[in-house]
TORDO-236891 format. One line per field, with one value per residue: x, y, z of N, C-alpha, C, O in turn; residue in three letters. Coordinates in Angstrom, 3 decimals, always signed. Example, Ala and Ser with C-alpha at 12.3 -4.5 7.8 and 13.67 -1.06 7.14 Angstrom:
% TORDO-236891
n.x = +13.190, +12.850
n.y = -5.690, -2.250
n.z = +7.800, +7.080
ca.x = +12.300, +13.670
ca.y = -4.500, -1.060
ca.z = +7.800, +7.140
c.x = +13.200, +12.900
c.y = -3.300, +0.030
c.z = +7.800, +7.870
o.x = +14.236, +13.409
o.y = -3.319, +1.138
o.z = +8.465, +8.039
residu = ala, ser
//
This chain:
% TORDO-236891
n.x = -129.898, -129.967, -132.215, -130.777, -128.854, -130.429, -131.509, -129.323, -128.207, -130.652, -130.179, -127.688, -128.420, -130.454, -128.791, -126.986, -128.893, -129.412, -126.733, -126.270, -128.436, -127.756, -125.550, -126.519, -127.371, -125.059, -125.366, -125.990, -123.725, -122.078, -123.137, -122.854, -119.983, -119.910, -120.447, -117.935, -115.566, -112.852, -111.957, -112.967, -111.734, -108.937, -109.088, -109.003, -106.538, -104.893, -105.368, -104.463, -101.906, -101.106, -101.165, -99.606, -96.724, -96.819, -96.350, -93.683, -92.786, -94.033, -92.857, -94.502, -94.852, -96.673, -99.257, -98.098, -97.595, -100.375, -101.416, -100.682, -101.843, -102.925, -101.150, -99.162, -96.387, -93.192, -90.664, -88.013, -85.370, -82.513, -82.610, -83.916, -86.868, -89.641, -91.984, -95.441, -96.362, -94.526, -92.003, -92.448, -92.572, -90.049, -88.645, -89.792, -88.845, -85.800, -85.747, -86.231, -84.298, -82.327, -82.914, -84.987, -87.796, -89.748, -92.031, -92.448, -95.276, -95.942, -98.537, -98.899, -100.112, -102.997, -104.228, -107.004, -109.390, -112.024, -110.699, -107.782, -105.873, -103.331, -100.904, -99.147, -95.832, -93.873, -91.424, -90.020, -87.874, -86.792, -84.931, -85.252, -84.645, -85.262, -83.502, -82.864, -82.929, -83.438, -84.812, -87.123, -89.032, -92.160, -93.961, -97.020, -99.360, -102.779, -105.238, -108.775, -109.281, -110.969, -112.686, -111.125, -108.986, -105.654, -102.289, -100.769, -98.962, -95.456, -93.182, -90.191, -87.676, -84.603, -83.626, -81.172, -77.799, -75.853, -73.531, -69.937, -67.626, -65.158, -61.869, -59.828, -57.876, -54.423
n.y = -45.966, -45.211, -46.689, -49.345, -48.978, -48.765, -51.215, -52.993, -51.953, -52.806, -55.528, -55.740, -55.098, -56.961, -59.246, -58.605, -58.777, -61.605, -62.572, -61.322, -62.375, -65.113, -65.206, -65.167, -67.382, -68.626, -67.987, -70.118, -71.163, -69.355, -69.179, -71.553, -71.668, -69.569, -71.221, -72.266, -72.212, -70.713, -70.812, -73.136, -74.887, -73.910, -75.408, -77.860, -78.180, -77.756, -79.700, -81.973, -80.974, -81.678, -84.392, -84.891, -83.969, -85.823, -88.304, -88.315, -89.407, -91.787, -93.229, -93.803, -93.853, -94.526, -92.675, -90.537, -90.142, -90.298, -87.323, -85.978, -85.128, -87.605, -87.099, -85.846, -83.345, -82.722, -80.330, -80.172, -78.806, -77.949, -80.436, -82.095, -81.686, -84.004, -86.335, -88.040, -90.564, -92.717, -91.533, -89.834, -91.307, -92.354, -90.076, -89.299, -92.170, -91.285, -88.972, -89.815, -91.652, -90.015, -89.220, -87.399, -86.614, -85.123, -82.664, -79.269, -77.375, -74.003, -72.206, -69.043, -67.680, -67.956, -68.161, -68.418, -70.221, -72.204, -73.780, -74.171, -73.810, -71.892, -72.218, -70.431, -70.519, -71.423, -73.892, -76.417, -78.859, -81.423, -83.960, -87.215, -86.469, -83.889, -81.923, -79.582, -79.612, -78.302, -75.620, -73.275, -72.028, -72.532, -72.907, -74.554, -75.792, -76.561, -78.907, -79.968, -83.306, -86.251, -85.027, -84.751, -81.920, -81.840, -81.690, -80.746, -79.470, -78.934, -76.908, -76.003, -74.058, -73.974, -71.904, -71.949, -71.157, -72.381, -75.019, -74.371, -74.187, -76.853, -76.086, -75.955, -79.063, -79.122
n.z = +160.048, +162.308, +163.494, +162.915, +164.733, +167.503, +167.102, +167.685, +170.378, +171.925, +171.409, +172.918, +175.227, +175.691, +176.024, +178.030, +179.992, +180.206, +180.664, +183.055, +184.691, +184.154, +186.050, +188.387, +188.869, +189.680, +192.627, +194.734, +194.818, +195.942, +198.422, +199.778, +199.599, +201.387, +203.736, +204.664, +207.384, +208.629, +211.169, +212.079, +210.384, +211.367, +213.562, +213.183, +212.075, +214.278, +215.959, +214.102, +213.859, +216.525, +216.316, +214.530, +215.541, +217.946, +216.655, +216.381, +219.156, +219.395, +217.403, +215.139, +211.511, +210.065, +210.805, +211.026, +208.267, +207.268, +208.028, +205.840, +202.280, +199.708, +197.384, +198.546, +198.859, +200.175, +201.206, +202.419, +204.483, +202.757, +200.952, +198.205, +196.742, +197.961, +197.409, +197.814, +199.662, +200.362, +200.061, +202.187, +204.384, +204.541, +205.037, +207.396, +208.851, +208.339, +210.237, +212.375, +213.287, +213.503, +215.853, +216.639, +218.639, +219.447, +218.296, +218.418, +217.140, +215.784, +215.047, +213.328, +211.656, +209.446, +206.388, +203.566, +201.788, +200.965, +198.952, +199.624, +202.129, +203.907, +206.286, +208.358, +210.256, +212.957, +214.137, +216.482, +217.015, +218.993, +221.146, +222.843, +225.449, +225.598, +224.649, +222.391, +218.778, +216.444, +215.150, +213.556, +210.574, +208.699, +206.135, +205.157, +202.826, +203.050, +202.213, +201.866, +202.036, +201.516, +203.462, +205.361, +206.920, +205.178, +205.287, +202.205, +200.762, +201.867, +203.236, +204.751, +206.829, +208.733, +211.352, +212.503, +212.029, +209.542, +209.707, +210.312, +207.565, +206.782, +206.816, +203.964, +202.832, +202.665
ca.x = -128.743, -130.093, -132.825, -129.947, -128.082, -131.238, -131.763, -128.196, -128.330, -131.492, -129.951, -126.772, -129.230, -130.939, -127.584, -126.412, -129.656, -129.298, -125.865, -126.799, -129.356, -127.349, -124.582, -127.005, -127.305, -124.134, -125.678, -125.981, -122.240, -121.606, -123.988, -122.381, -118.729, -119.882, -120.449, -116.752, -115.120, -111.839, -112.143, -113.096, -110.010, -107.813, -109.234, -108.696, -105.165, -104.179, -105.345, -103.101, -100.377, -100.507, -100.916, -98.045, -95.704, -96.670, -95.845, -92.191, -92.585, -94.147, -92.015, -95.467, -94.506, -98.084, -100.143, -97.206, -97.877, -101.856, -101.518, -100.638, -102.648, -102.443, -100.252, -98.380, -94.900, -92.527, -89.757, -86.783, -84.169, -80.903, -82.875, -84.883, -88.431, -89.918, -93.541, -95.770, -96.597, -93.267, -90.874, -92.843, -92.403, -88.633, -88.245, -89.968, -87.868, -84.594, -85.650, -86.586, -83.181, -81.542, -83.188, -86.187, -88.970, -91.012, -92.183, -93.438, -95.515, -96.996, -99.250, -98.948, -101.158, -103.732, -105.081, -107.291, -110.940, -112.579, -109.992, -106.787, -105.490, -101.888, -100.585, -97.681, -95.521, -92.469, -91.201, -89.314, -87.625, -86.386, -84.943, -86.143, -84.197, -85.764, -82.657, -83.277, -82.301, -83.338, -86.154, -87.414, -90.382, -92.491, -95.399, -97.900, -100.571, -103.535, -106.221, -109.364, -109.055, -111.981, -113.426, -110.476, -107.885, -104.513, -100.985, -100.674, -97.342, -95.137, -91.806, -89.775, -86.509, -84.178, -83.164, -79.920, -76.496, -75.180, -72.117, -68.749, -66.994, -64.074, -60.586, -59.346, -56.744, -53.451
ca.y = -46.168, -45.233, -47.995, -50.405, -48.673, -49.192, -52.820, -53.150, -51.499, -53.544, -56.731, -55.684, -54.877, -58.174, -60.402, -58.465, -59.293, -62.692, -62.819, -61.432, -63.570, -66.621, -64.988, -65.061, -68.975, -68.907, -67.486, -71.016, -71.583, -68.140, -69.058, -72.865, -71.170, -68.763, -71.990, -72.502, -71.329, -70.779, -71.169, -74.433, -75.163, -73.978, -76.388, -79.240, -77.994, -77.624, -81.192, -82.674, -80.692, -82.376, -86.081, -85.055, -84.193, -86.949, -89.555, -88.776, -89.782, -93.167, -93.916, -93.805, -93.352, -94.592, -91.921, -89.198, -89.678, -89.915, -86.081, -85.470, -85.533, -88.806, -86.554, -84.504, -83.283, -82.356, -79.488, -80.223, -77.659, -78.790, -81.832, -82.039, -82.254, -85.493, -86.559, -89.354, -91.433, -93.367, -90.670, -88.915, -91.869, -92.516, -88.799, -89.516, -92.861, -90.809, -88.254, -90.714, -92.319, -89.056, -88.827, -86.379, -87.662, -83.838, -81.570, -78.214, -76.439, -72.755, -71.474, -68.033, -67.044, -68.924, -67.681, -69.093, -70.565, -73.518, -74.797, -74.681, -72.867, -71.659, -71.909, -69.702, -70.542, -71.553, -75.263, -76.549, -80.027, -81.894, -85.323, -87.482, -85.722, -82.492, -81.369, -78.726, -80.284, -77.373, -74.481, -72.563, -71.459, -73.188, -72.834, -75.528, -75.272, -77.629, -79.195, -81.093, -84.863, -87.383, -84.642, -84.284, -80.984, -82.504, -80.849, -80.716, -78.876, -78.446, -76.506, -75.204, -73.995, -73.705, -70.421, -71.909, -71.135, -73.707, -75.171, -73.691, -75.078, -77.130, -75.676, -76.847, -79.768, -79.151
ca.z = +160.533, +163.942, +163.851, +163.108, +166.200, +168.336, +167.429, +168.112, +171.636, +172.284, +171.558, +173.505, +176.676, +176.091, +176.146, +179.155, +181.132, +180.169, +181.213, +184.585, +185.058, +184.383, +186.799, +189.744, +189.329, +190.711, +193.925, +195.711, +195.216, +196.683, +199.629, +200.105, +200.038, +202.976, +204.910, +204.859, +208.319, +208.780, +212.790, +212.005, +209.865, +212.483, +215.000, +212.519, +211.508, +215.670, +216.192, +213.404, +214.349, +217.716, +216.031, +213.748, +216.624, +218.671, +215.829, +216.677, +220.365, +219.422, +216.196, +214.062, +210.574, +209.444, +211.468, +210.357, +206.784, +206.993, +207.862, +204.630, +201.322, +199.326, +196.190, +198.739, +198.728, +201.269, +200.829, +203.363, +204.050, +202.146, +200.578, +197.330, +196.922, +198.302, +197.095, +198.029, +200.946, +200.757, +200.263, +203.216, +204.976, +204.596, +205.692, +208.609, +209.706, +208.609, +211.481, +213.843, +213.552, +213.948, +217.205, +216.729, +219.369, +219.749, +217.397, +218.590, +215.937, +216.575, +213.794, +213.547, +210.692, +208.923, +205.341, +202.605, +201.871, +200.789, +197.764, +200.132, +203.235, +204.159, +207.572, +208.169, +211.637, +213.431, +214.616, +217.230, +217.380, +220.430, +220.926, +223.894, +226.619, +225.685, +224.055, +221.021, +217.753, +215.394, +215.308, +212.506, +210.053, +207.779, +205.389, +204.944, +202.269, +203.469, +201.511, +202.445, +201.363, +202.081, +204.528, +206.366, +206.283, +205.514, +204.316, +200.827, +200.265, +203.340, +203.178, +206.024, +206.781, +209.940, +211.776, +212.935, +211.292, +208.859, +210.531, +209.546, +206.591, +207.314, +206.176, +202.604, +203.152, +201.866
c.x = -129.054, -131.147, -132.071, -129.302, -128.786, -131.545, -130.362, -127.950, -129.420, -131.023, -128.741, -127.531, -129.757, -129.778, -127.311, -127.545, -129.601, -127.805, -125.915, -127.512, -128.598, -126.111, -125.223, -127.623, -126.298, -124.016, -125.501, -124.617, -121.755, -122.216, -123.157, -120.992, -118.864, -120.175, -118.677, -116.306, -113.766, -111.183, -112.131, -111.885, -108.676, -107.892, -108.731, -107.085, -104.461, -104.227, -104.762, -102.007, -99.930, -100.521, -99.481, -96.883, -95.637, -96.338, -94.821, -92.022, -92.876, -93.264, -93.191, -95.474, -96.029, -98.955, -99.571, -97.762, -99.438, -102.170, -101.389, -101.844, -102.040, -101.183, -99.411, -96.948, -94.473, -91.269, -88.644, -85.710, -82.970, -81.311, -83.917, -86.160, -88.682, -91.523, -94.021, -95.641, -95.100, -92.310, -91.279, -92.517, -91.033, -88.389, -88.627, -89.148, -86.755, -84.777, -85.851, -85.031, -82.212, -81.746, -84.567, -87.420, -90.246, -90.624, -93.178, -93.907, -96.358, -97.312, -99.214, -99.745, -101.755, -104.621, -105.581, -108.724, -110.842, -111.207, -108.810, -106.672, -104.089, -101.788, -99.161, -97.331, -94.225, -92.491, -89.905, -88.764, -86.460, -85.998, -85.430, -85.641, -84.608, -84.658, -82.939, -82.388, -82.445, -84.741, -86.007, -88.562, -90.651, -93.787, -96.007, -99.225, -101.595, -104.569, -107.233, -109.365, -110.065, -112.764, -112.986, -109.351, -106.372, -103.352, -100.995, -99.317, -96.845, -93.509, -91.300, -88.019, -85.694, -83.752, -81.807, -78.772, -76.110, -73.774, -70.898, -68.118, -65.586, -62.831, -60.233, -57.937, -55.749, -52.637
c.y = -46.134, -46.329, -49.096, -50.163, -49.195, -50.592, -53.350, -53.145, -52.406, -54.911, -56.925, -56.080, -56.385, -59.520, -59.874, -59.077, -60.603, -63.591, -62.612, -62.150, -64.911, -66.357, -65.355, -66.311, -69.571, -68.891, -68.771, -71.463, -70.643, -68.555, -70.393, -72.329, -70.474, -69.779, -72.507, -71.491, -71.441, -71.180, -72.717, -75.552, -75.188, -74.811, -77.582, -79.098, -78.351, -79.179, -82.010, -82.400, -81.447, -83.885, -85.910, -85.033, -85.213, -87.917, -89.576, -89.540, -91.226, -93.980, -94.253, -93.203, -93.047, -93.527, -90.732, -89.174, -89.765, -88.360, -85.368, -86.178, -86.748, -88.159, -85.609, -84.477, -82.399, -81.311, -79.216, -79.085, -78.558, -79.970, -81.351, -82.238, -83.679, -85.568, -87.826, -89.882, -92.188, -92.557, -90.086, -89.786, -92.286, -91.063, -89.267, -90.425, -92.363, -89.875, -88.735, -91.177, -91.301, -88.625, -87.764, -87.476, -86.404, -82.735, -80.568, -77.229, -75.272, -72.329, -69.915, -67.074, -68.186, -67.990, -68.672, -69.337, -72.282, -74.272, -75.143, -73.631, -73.059, -71.337, -71.405, -70.079, -71.072, -73.320, -75.401, -78.137, -80.558, -83.760, -85.878, -86.880, -84.265, -81.629, -80.625, -79.286, -79.315, -76.504, -73.767, -72.217, -72.401, -72.602, -74.079, -74.971, -76.709, -77.816, -80.350, -82.076, -85.824, -86.782, -84.494, -82.932, -81.910, -81.643, -81.303, -80.490, -78.311, -77.955, -75.645, -75.387, -73.836, -72.331, -70.997, -71.956, -72.406, -73.756, -74.723, -74.530, -75.467, -76.545, -76.555, -77.608, -79.462, -80.277
c.z = +162.240, +164.267, +164.205, +164.566, +167.459, +168.607, +168.141, +169.730, +172.237, +172.713, +172.472, +175.191, +176.903, +176.532, +177.410, +180.186, +181.101, +180.820, +183.064, +185.408, +185.456, +185.449, +187.991, +189.716, +190.071, +192.404, +194.907, +196.125, +196.095, +198.400, +200.350, +200.445, +201.509, +203.930, +205.420, +206.401, +208.560, +210.497, +212.779, +211.741, +210.829, +213.400, +214.564, +212.269, +213.080, +216.222, +215.440, +213.680, +215.492, +217.556, +215.419, +214.416, +217.368, +217.975, +216.218, +218.180, +220.373, +218.094, +215.303, +212.850, +209.694, +209.694, +210.876, +208.995, +206.554, +207.342, +206.564, +203.242, +200.673, +198.180, +196.900, +198.765, +200.024, +200.915, +201.973, +203.330, +203.460, +201.272, +199.029, +197.610, +197.248, +198.080, +196.996, +199.274, +201.128, +200.702, +201.579, +204.347, +205.420, +204.942, +207.080, +209.602, +209.668, +210.014, +212.536, +214.250, +213.800, +215.408, +217.440, +217.670, +219.510, +218.881, +218.012, +217.589, +216.320, +215.206, +214.209, +212.966, +209.665, +207.595, +204.058, +202.413, +201.631, +200.108, +198.723, +201.267, +203.631, +205.790, +207.637, +209.768, +211.758, +214.204, +215.755, +217.191, +218.367, +220.235, +222.273, +225.118, +226.790, +225.048, +222.538, +220.045, +216.542, +215.877, +213.886, +211.814, +209.232, +207.098, +204.775, +203.753, +202.457, +202.248, +202.193, +201.284, +201.794, +203.300, +205.744, +205.839, +206.364, +204.653, +203.226, +200.125, +201.646, +203.109, +204.298, +206.106, +207.971, +210.227, +212.233, +211.852, +210.961, +209.648, +209.615, +208.452, +207.260, +206.409, +204.863, +202.998, +201.871, +201.307
o.x = -128.537, -130.981, -132.252, -129.257, -128.206, -131.769, -130.423, -127.558, -129.015, -131.231, -128.562, -127.265, -129.595, -130.030, -127.372, -127.176, -129.779, -127.744, -125.692, -127.280, -128.668, -125.575, -124.483, -128.503, -126.358, -123.196, -124.859, -124.281, -121.025, -121.631, -122.821, -120.690, -118.175, -120.202, -118.430, -116.640, -113.469, -110.118, -111.336, -111.370, -107.790, -106.916, -108.104, -106.452, -103.542, -103.292, -104.403, -101.094, -98.774, -100.025, -98.479, -95.993, -94.523, -95.853, -94.460, -91.051, -92.238, -93.143, -92.884, -95.993, -96.434, -99.619, -100.289, -98.383, -99.797, -103.278, -101.945, -102.436, -100.868, -100.174, -98.904, -96.310, -95.176, -90.766, -88.452, -85.287, -82.680, -80.361, -84.533, -86.565, -87.914, -92.227, -93.441, -94.665, -94.621, -91.449, -90.288, -92.163, -90.851, -87.220, -87.739, -88.763, -86.118, -83.934, -85.679, -84.626, -81.176, -80.995, -84.967, -87.762, -91.437, -89.572, -94.381, -93.156, -97.341, -96.456, -99.490, -100.066, -101.091, -105.552, -104.835, -109.406, -110.043, -110.707, -108.619, -107.403, -103.616, -102.408, -98.203, -98.252, -93.491, -93.504, -88.987, -89.760, -85.340, -86.554, -86.057, -86.525, -84.398, -84.989, -83.239, -81.202, -81.635, -85.493, -84.963, -89.440, -89.761, -94.526, -95.400, -99.866, -101.200, -104.694, -106.842, -109.421, -109.682, -113.384, -113.591, -108.933, -106.022, -103.548, -101.277, -98.774, -97.457, -92.695, -91.938, -87.303, -86.498, -83.518, -81.097, -78.839, -76.009, -73.115, -70.929, -68.193, -64.965, -62.977, -60.395, -56.982, -55.990, -51.716
o.y = -46.812, -46.917, -49.778, -51.050, -49.849, -51.134, -54.096, -54.156, -52.880, -55.443, -58.067, -56.978, -56.986, -60.503, -60.790, -59.794, -61.025, -64.739, -63.411, -62.481, -65.576, -67.416, -65.934, -66.458, -70.549, -69.390, -68.536, -71.942, -71.013, -68.158, -70.224, -72.487, -70.716, -69.366, -73.053, -70.311, -72.621, -71.734, -73.394, -76.477, -76.025, -75.060, -78.335, -80.153, -79.169, -79.734, -83.024, -83.217, -81.851, -84.619, -86.567, -85.834, -85.684, -88.777, -90.693, -90.288, -91.968, -95.200, -95.161, -92.089, -92.078, -93.280, -89.930, -88.180, -89.226, -88.015, -84.300, -87.258, -87.041, -88.864, -84.666, -85.528, -81.631, -81.797, -78.067, -78.563, -79.709, -80.587, -80.286, -82.874, -84.528, -84.751, -88.705, -89.550, -92.123, -92.891, -89.773, -89.198, -92.559, -91.144, -89.607, -90.046, -92.605, -90.060, -88.165, -91.064, -91.682, -87.884, -87.507, -88.637, -86.686, -82.120, -80.793, -76.344, -75.411, -72.126, -69.595, -65.982, -69.109, -67.239, -69.525, -68.491, -73.166, -75.243, -76.355, -72.641, -74.193, -70.463, -71.912, -70.013, -71.185, -73.800, -74.584, -78.800, -80.050, -84.569, -85.063, -86.817, -83.571, -80.451, -81.359, -79.466, -79.456, -76.788, -73.717, -72.021, -73.173, -71.827, -74.600, -73.929, -77.799, -76.933, -81.324, -81.863, -86.273, -87.507, -84.263, -82.869, -82.533, -81.073, -82.500, -81.126, -77.535, -78.821, -74.679, -76.304, -73.209, -71.600, -70.000, -72.732, -73.359, -72.809, -74.734, -75.746, -74.741, -76.620, -77.775, -76.953, -79.494, -80.044
o.z = +163.129, +165.336, +165.214, +165.418, +168.325, +169.689, +169.119, +170.312, +173.298, +173.804, +172.894, +175.991, +177.965, +177.229, +178.231, +181.116, +182.244, +181.262, +183.974, +186.571, +186.490, +185.777, +188.786, +190.563, +190.816, +193.175, +195.930, +197.209, +197.014, +199.408, +201.523, +201.628, +202.500, +205.090, +206.496, +206.520, +208.747, +210.774, +213.430, +212.369, +211.002, +214.108, +215.310, +212.310, +213.105, +216.799, +216.039, +213.795, +215.626, +218.411, +215.699, +214.133, +217.593, +218.710, +216.588, +218.292, +221.119, +217.992, +214.531, +212.793, +209.050, +208.687, +210.278, +208.617, +205.508, +206.931, +206.306, +203.231, +200.913, +198.159, +196.291, +198.697, +200.682, +199.902, +202.370, +202.299, +203.786, +200.789, +198.980, +198.583, +196.793, +198.674, +196.358, +199.946, +202.260, +201.516, +202.239, +205.369, +206.606, +205.318, +207.861, +210.708, +210.693, +210.892, +213.613, +215.407, +214.344, +216.044, +218.576, +217.443, +219.648, +218.705, +218.150, +217.178, +217.048, +214.346, +215.365, +213.436, +209.194, +207.887, +203.577, +202.991, +201.939, +200.676, +198.816, +201.253, +203.712, +206.395, +207.053, +210.582, +210.776, +214.711, +215.823, +217.479, +218.408, +219.492, +222.949, +225.971, +227.785, +224.919, +221.596, +220.323, +215.625, +216.808, +213.236, +212.654, +208.875, +207.706, +203.840, +203.887, +202.042, +201.399, +202.836, +200.073, +202.875, +204.077, +206.791, +204.683, +207.367, +203.580, +203.172, +199.222, +202.380, +202.789, +204.716, +205.703, +208.661, +209.264, +212.366, +210.899, +211.733, +210.078, +208.384, +208.629, +208.036, +205.189, +204.849, +203.414, +200.664, +200.524
residu = met, lys, gln, arg, phe, leu, lys, leu, ser, ala, leu, cys, ile, ala, ala, ser, ala, val, leu, phe, thr, ser, cys, asn, gly, asp, ala, pro, lys, thr, glu, ala, ala, ser, ser, phe, ser, leu, asp, ser, val, lys, thr, ala, ile, ala, thr, ser, asn, lys, ile, phe, gly, asp, cys, phe, ala, lys, gly, asp, ser, thr, thr, phe, val, ser, cys, tyr, thr, ser, asp, ala, cys, ile, asn, pro, ser, asn, met, pro, arg, met, cys, gly, pro, gln, ala, ile, ser, ala, phe, phe, asn, gly, gly, tyr, lys, met, gly, ile, arg, his, ile, ala, ile, thr, thr, glu, glu, leu, ile, gly, gly, lys, glu, ala, val, ala, glu, ile, gly, lys, tyr, glu, leu, his, asp, ser, ala, gly, lys, ala, leu, asp, lys, gly, lys, phe, ile, val, val, trp, lys, glu, glu, asn, gly, lys, trp, lys, met, his, arg, asp, val, trp, asn, ser, asp, leu, pro, leu, pro, ala, ala, glu, pro, ala, lys, lys
//
């Protein structure tokens, strides 16, 4: 019985050695992952946010949509989820018709890694005269697509109170 236990223990030790050795084969992936720089992603996001905001001043829905991944979804306040370039373009056109001409985006926090980065921040919307239209907060999940960091999931909501309900008609 003792010999059987020793053989079993030796087998377990050998199997463990194989497992640990094979895990060391993942080391290059870890080294590659360490080349990820949240600071460089932060710079890319700041650049994209500037372009994103400028699109309303120019009425440029094509560039606006290009800030999103090809399978992106937006989650606007008080509206259903909208996915894909056509839906995002339609949303842009609706906002432009409402008079939005400037978006100020402030990033407050950035967390994540190579697979995805979450941006948490606040926004302000203005018309062409600089009048404030809305302000609120957002969370955007960014993913790298074709070598560029793009918005993949975008959700925001207003800090402004809802308009008062109209009294019921009698």
